C-alpha positions as CSV (number, residue, x, y, z in Angstrom):
1,M,59.8,-3.7,-24.3
2,R,59.4,-4.1,-20.5
3,A,58.9,-7.7,-19.3
4,R,55.5,-8.2,-17.6
5,G,55.9,-9.0,-13.9
6,P,53.8,-11.1,-11.7
7,R,51.9,-8.1,-10.4
8,D,50.9,-7.2,-14.0
9,G,49.8,-10.7,-14.6
10,A,47.6,-10.7,-11.6
11,R,46.0,-7.4,-12.7
12,A,45.4,-8.8,-16.1
13,T,43.4,-11.8,-14.7
14,L,41.0,-9.7,-12.6
15,P,37.5,-9.5,-14.0
16,A,36.2,-6.1,-14.9
17,V,33.5,-4.9,-12.5
18,T,30.8,-3.4,-14.7
19,S,27.1,-2.7,-14.3
20,R,26.5,-5.8,-16.4
21,S,28.4,-8.0,-13.9
22,E,26.0,-6.9,-11.1
23,V,23.0,-8.0,-13.1
24,P,21.6,-11.4,-12.0
25,S,23.1,-14.3,-13.9
26,S,19.7,-15.3,-15.4
27,F,19.6,-12.0,-17.3
28,R,23.3,-11.7,-18.5
29,S,22.6,-13.8,-21.6
30,S,19.9,-12.7,-24.0
31,S,19.4,-16.4,-24.9
32,V,18.2,-17.2,-21.4
33,R,14.5,-16.4,-21.0
34,P,13.2,-17.5,-17.6
35,G,9.6,-18.3,-17.3
36,P,7.0,-16.6,-15.1
37,L,7.6,-18.8,-12.1
38,A,11.3,-18.4,-12.4
39,L,10.9,-14.6,-12.5
40,I,8.7,-14.6,-9.4
41,R,11.1,-16.9,-7.5
42,L,14.1,-14.7,-8.6
43,G,12.2,-11.5,-7.5
44,I,11.4,-12.9,-4.1
45,T,14.9,-14.2,-3.6
46,E,16.6,-10.9,-4.5
47,T,14.1,-8.8,-2.6
48,L,14.6,-10.9,0.6
49,A,18.3,-10.4,0.1
50,R,17.8,-6.6,0.2
51,R,15.7,-6.6,3.4
52,R,18.2,-4.3,5.1
53,L,17.7,-1.8,2.3
54,I,13.9,-2.1,2.7
55,A,14.2,-1.5,6.4
56,Y,16.3,1.6,5.7
57,L,13.9,3.0,3.1
58,V,10.9,2.4,5.5
59,R,12.7,4.2,8.4
60,A,13.7,7.1,6.0
61,D,10.1,7.4,4.8
62,L,8.6,7.5,8.3
63,K,11.3,10.0,9.4
64,K,10.7,12.2,6.4
65,K,6.9,12.2,6.8
66,G,7.2,12.9,10.5
67,A,9.7,15.8,10.0
68,D,7.5,17.6,7.5
69,T,4.8,18.4,10.1
70,L,4.7,19.7,13.6
71,L,2.9,16.7,15.1
72,G,4.7,14.2,12.9
73,N,3.3,10.6,12.8
74,I,0.7,11.6,15.4
75,W,-1.4,12.7,12.5
76,W,-2.1,9.0,11.8
77,V,-3.8,9.1,15.2
78,I,-5.6,12.4,14.7
79,D,-6.5,12.3,11.0
80,P,-8.9,9.3,11.1
81,L,-10.6,10.7,14.1
82,L,-11.2,14.0,12.3
83,Q,-12.5,12.2,9.2
84,M,-14.8,10.1,11.3
85,A,-16.2,13.3,13.0
86,I,-16.7,15.0,9.6
87,Y,-18.6,12.1,8.0
88,W,-20.6,11.4,11.1
89,L,-21.6,15.1,11.3
90,L,-22.6,15.2,7.6
91,I,-24.3,11.8,7.2
92,G,-25.5,11.1,10.8
93,V,-26.5,14.5,12.0
94,I,-27.2,16.7,9.0
95,L,-28.6,14.2,6.5
96,Q,-29.8,11.8,9.3
97,R,-29.0,8.7,7.2
98,D,-27.1,6.7,9.8
99,Q,-28.9,3.4,9.7
100,Y,-26.4,1.6,11.9
101,E,-25.9,1.3,15.6
102,D,-22.7,2.9,16.7
103,Y,-22.3,4.6,13.4
104,P,-19.1,6.5,14.2
105,L,-17.3,3.3,15.0
106,F,-18.7,1.8,11.8
107,I,-17.1,4.7,9.8
108,F,-13.8,4.6,11.7
109,A,-13.4,0.8,11.1
110,A,-13.5,1.6,7.3
111,I,-11.5,4.9,7.2
112,L,-8.5,3.4,9.0
113,P,-7.7,0.6,6.5
114,W,-8.7,2.8,3.6
115,K,-6.1,5.4,4.6
116,W,-3.6,2.6,4.6
117,L,-4.5,1.6,1.0
118,D,-4.7,5.2,-0.2
119,S,-1.2,6.1,1.2
120,T,0.3,2.9,-0.2
121,V,-1.0,3.6,-3.7
122,K,0.1,7.3,-3.6
123,D,3.5,6.3,-2.3
124,G,3.7,3.5,-4.8
125,V,3.1,5.8,-7.7
126,R,6.3,7.7,-7.1
127,A,8.3,4.9,-5.5
128,V,10.5,4.4,-8.5
129,T,10.5,7.8,-10.1
130,S,11.4,9.6,-6.9
131,Q,14.5,7.4,-6.4
132,E,16.3,8.1,-9.7
133,R,19.6,9.0,-8.0
134,L,19.6,5.9,-5.9
135,I,18.8,3.7,-8.9
136,K,21.8,5.1,-10.8
137,Q,24.2,4.7,-7.9
138,I,23.7,1.1,-7.0
139,Y,22.1,-2.1,-8.4
140,F,19.2,-3.5,-6.5
141,P,15.9,-5.1,-7.6
142,K,13.4,-2.3,-8.2
143,L,10.7,-4.3,-6.5
144,V,12.3,-3.1,-3.3
145,L,10.9,0.4,-3.8
146,P,7.2,-0.2,-4.0
147,L,7.6,-3.0,-1.3
148,A,9.1,-0.4,1.0
149,A,6.2,2.0,0.4
150,S,3.8,-0.8,1.3
151,V,5.6,-1.8,4.4
152,S,5.7,1.9,5.5
153,G,1.9,1.9,5.3
154,V,1.8,-0.9,7.9
155,A,3.6,1.3,10.5
156,N,1.1,4.1,9.8
157,F,-1.8,1.7,10.1
158,A,-0.4,0.5,13.5
159,F,-0.5,4.1,14.7
160,G,-4.1,4.3,13.6
161,L,-5.0,1.3,15.8
162,I,-4.3,3.4,18.9
163,P,-7.4,5.6,18.5
164,L,-9.5,2.6,17.4
165,F,-8.9,0.7,20.6
166,A,-9.2,3.9,22.7
167,L,-12.5,4.6,21.0
168,M,-13.8,1.1,21.8
169,L,-12.6,1.2,25.4
170,L,-14.0,4.6,26.2
171,V,-17.2,4.9,24.1
172,Y,-18.0,1.4,22.8
173,P,-16.9,-1.1,25.4
174,H,-19.7,-3.5,24.4
175,R,-18.0,-3.9,21.0
176,M,-14.9,-5.4,22.6
177,S,-14.5,-9.1,21.7
178,W,-12.0,-11.8,20.9
179,W,-12.6,-11.2,17.2
180,L,-10.3,-8.2,17.4
181,L,-7.4,-10.6,17.5
182,L,-8.1,-11.3,13.8
183,I,-7.2,-7.8,12.8
184,P,-3.6,-8.8,12.0
185,V,-4.9,-11.6,9.7
186,I,-7.1,-9.2,7.8
187,G,-4.2,-6.8,7.7
188,L,-2.0,-9.4,6.1
189,V,-4.5,-9.9,3.3
190,Q,-4.7,-6.2,2.8
191,L,-0.8,-6.0,2.8
192,L,-0.6,-8.5,0.0
193,F,-3.3,-6.8,-2.0
194,S,-1.9,-3.2,-1.5
195,T,1.6,-4.4,-2.3
196,G,0.4,-5.7,-5.7
197,L,-1.2,-2.4,-6.4
198,A,1.9,-0.5,-5.4
199,I,4.1,-2.6,-7.7
200,L,1.6,-2.1,-10.6
201,V,1.3,1.7,-10.3
202,S,5.0,2.2,-9.7
203,G,5.9,0.3,-12.9
204,V,3.2,2.0,-15.1
205,N,4.1,5.5,-13.7
206,V,7.7,5.1,-15.1
207,F,6.3,5.2,-18.6
208,Y,3.1,7.2,-18.1
209,R,3.4,10.0,-15.6
210,D,-0.3,10.8,-15.7
211,V,-0.8,7.8,-13.4
212,G,-0.2,10.1,-10.4
213,N,-3.0,12.5,-11.3
214,L,-5.4,9.7,-12.5
215,S,-4.9,7.6,-9.3
216,R,-6.0,10.4,-7.0
217,H,-9.4,10.7,-8.7
218,L,-9.8,6.9,-9.1
219,M,-9.1,6.4,-5.4
220,R,-11.7,9.0,-4.5
221,F,-14.3,7.2,-6.7
222,W,-13.2,3.8,-5.2
223,F,-13.7,5.1,-1.7
224,Y,-17.4,6.1,-2.3
225,L,-18.0,2.9,-4.3
226,S,-16.9,0.7,-1.4
227,P,-18.7,-0.1,1.8
228,T,-17.0,2.7,3.8
229,L,-19.9,5.0,4.8
230,Y,-22.7,2.4,4.2
231,G,-23.1,-1.3,4.3
232,L,-24.0,-4.0,1.8
233,D,-27.7,-3.9,2.9
234,M,-27.9,-0.4,1.4
235,V,-26.4,-1.6,-1.8
236,A,-29.2,-4.2,-2.0
237,E,-31.8,-1.4,-1.5
238,I,-30.3,0.6,-4.3
239,A,-30.5,-2.4,-6.6
240,E,-34.2,-2.8,-5.8
241,T,-35.2,0.9,-6.1
242,H,-33.0,1.6,-9.2
243,P,-33.4,-1.3,-11.6
244,T,-31.5,0.6,-14.3
245,I,-28.1,0.9,-12.4
246,G,-28.9,-1.6,-9.7
247,P,-27.4,-4.7,-11.4
248,L,-24.2,-2.7,-12.3
249,V,-23.8,-1.6,-8.7
250,E,-24.3,-5.1,-7.4
251,A,-21.8,-6.5,-9.9
252,W,-19.2,-3.9,-9.0
253,F,-19.5,-4.7,-5.3
254,K,-19.0,-8.4,-6.0
255,I,-15.8,-7.9,-7.9
256,N,-14.5,-5.1,-5.6
257,P,-11.7,-6.5,-3.4
258,M,-12.2,-3.8,-0.8
259,T,-15.8,-5.0,-0.3
260,Y,-14.5,-8.1,1.4
261,I,-11.6,-6.5,3.2
262,L,-13.7,-3.7,4.7
263,T,-16.5,-6.0,5.5
264,A,-14.1,-8.2,7.4
265,Y,-12.8,-5.3,9.4
């Protein structure tokens, strides 16, 4: 038998690098069961450690969306303006139901943040399932994927602020005030809320692929059952004139998170 040399001994002491060794130490033993707070702390720590990966995924997503169309990310400037024009023409001109002063601006202030929420939920649904190859290649916390989808929506929302300020400067200068400086504060609240939704739907969609189809219809219902095209005063009128469904409508608007976010905008 050949005598084992020092090089062989060094090789024998090297630990084997496996997929299990890359798992966080808290989960390598089945006997260790971290509590909810420990899980949240671990998730935040590992996600912050992958901030470069999040930045890469956000840049890749913006580049992909911009490359698929001729105008690229300019659509985030054009699209809300087109939607505002359509709803104003339908409700304000044809149906003559615009009960608010500066109704186009009223609509635009709701469409812009709603597009952000809608795109975050849609991207969050396929955030995990669309990255199957990346998940199999390297280890990283899967929270990175829906978080990147949510952060990508922030960039698109920032594009949408361009036509908002242009509309106010050119058409509604009397609406300019220092309250506009609070838009980032409201945006931060919406970011936390939409990130939670993105994490929820991305996890559920791994097991139930119907979430993608279901979410599109639920988001459409949610849009019309939120103060987007009308205000809370009209909700109060509906509650008075329709006593059967009125209490249900009022109850829904009280528990609807977007009621408070859109009202703040």
